[in-house]
C-alpha positions in Angstrom: 9.4 -12.5 11.0 7.5 -12.2 7.9 3.9 -10.9 7.6 1.7 -11.7 4.6 -1.1 -9.0 3.8 -3.8 -10.1 1.3 -5.7 -7.1 -0.1 -9.2 -7.8 -1.9 -9.3 -5.4 -4.9 -12.1 -4.9 -7.2 -12.8 -2.2 -10.0 -15.5 -2.6 -12.7 -16.7 1.0 -13.9 -20.3 1.2 -14.9 -22.8 3.9 -15.9 -24.8 3.7 -12.8 -22.1 2.8 -10.2 -22.8 4.1 -6.9 -19.9 2.4 -5.1 -16.3 3.5 -5.5 -15.6 0.2 -7.3 -18.1 1.1 -10.0 -17.4 4.6 -10.7 -16.2 5.8 -14.1 -13.2 7.6 -12.9 -10.6 5.3 -11.3 -8.5 8.0 -9.8 -9.9 7.7 -6.3 -9.4 3.9 -6.3 -5.7 4.3 -7.6 -5.1 6.8 -4.8 -6.7 4.5 -2.1 -4.8 1.5 -3.2 -1.6 3.4 -3.4 -2.0 4.8 -0.2 -2.9 1.4 1.4 0.5 -0.1 0.0 2.5 2.8 1.1 1.1 2.7 4.6 1.8 -1.0 4.8 5.5 -0.4 4.0 5.8 2.7 6.3 4.3 0.8 9.1 6.0 -2.6 8.9 8.9 -2.2 6.4 12.7 -1.9 7.0 12.9 1.8 6.0 12.8 3.5 9.4 15.5 6.0 9.8 16.7 9.1 11.8 18.2 11.9 10.0 21.5 13.2 11.5 21.6 16.7 9.8 25.1 17.6 11.0 26.4 14.5 9.2 24.1 14.4 6.4 23.1 10.8 7.0 20.1 8.7 7.5 20.8 6.2 10.2 18.6 2.9 10.5 16.4 2.8 13.7 14.0 0.2 15.3 15.7 -2.6 13.4 14.4 -5.1 16.1 10.9 -4.1 15.1 11.3 -4.4 11.4 9.6 -7.1 9.7 9.7 -8.5 6.0 6.4 -8.1 4.4 4.7 -9.7 1.4 1.4 -8.1 0.0 -0.8 -9.9 -2.3 -3.4 -8.2 -4.1 -6.4 -10.4 -4.8 -8.5 -9.5 -8.0 -11.3 -11.0 -10.0 -10.6 -11.6 -13.7 -10.4 -8.4 -15.5 -12.1 -6.3 -12.8 -9.3 -4.3 -11.4 -7.1 -1.2 -12.2 
């Protein structure tokens, strides 16, 4: 099964911005977007493994629950990171 995620993303810094999407420093927005993408991959991606320390191997697990995911980030013109 494939899952399509669409994320609305907006960033337009201004001098009097009160929302995260309008603040001068983009670092918090970068961290939030990065964390969101990572979490989607961690939750729904195919990279679930168990570590066999004795054999020094990472063995795949939960393969029946893994999904192919596509992530689309929707932006507005130049108002993005």
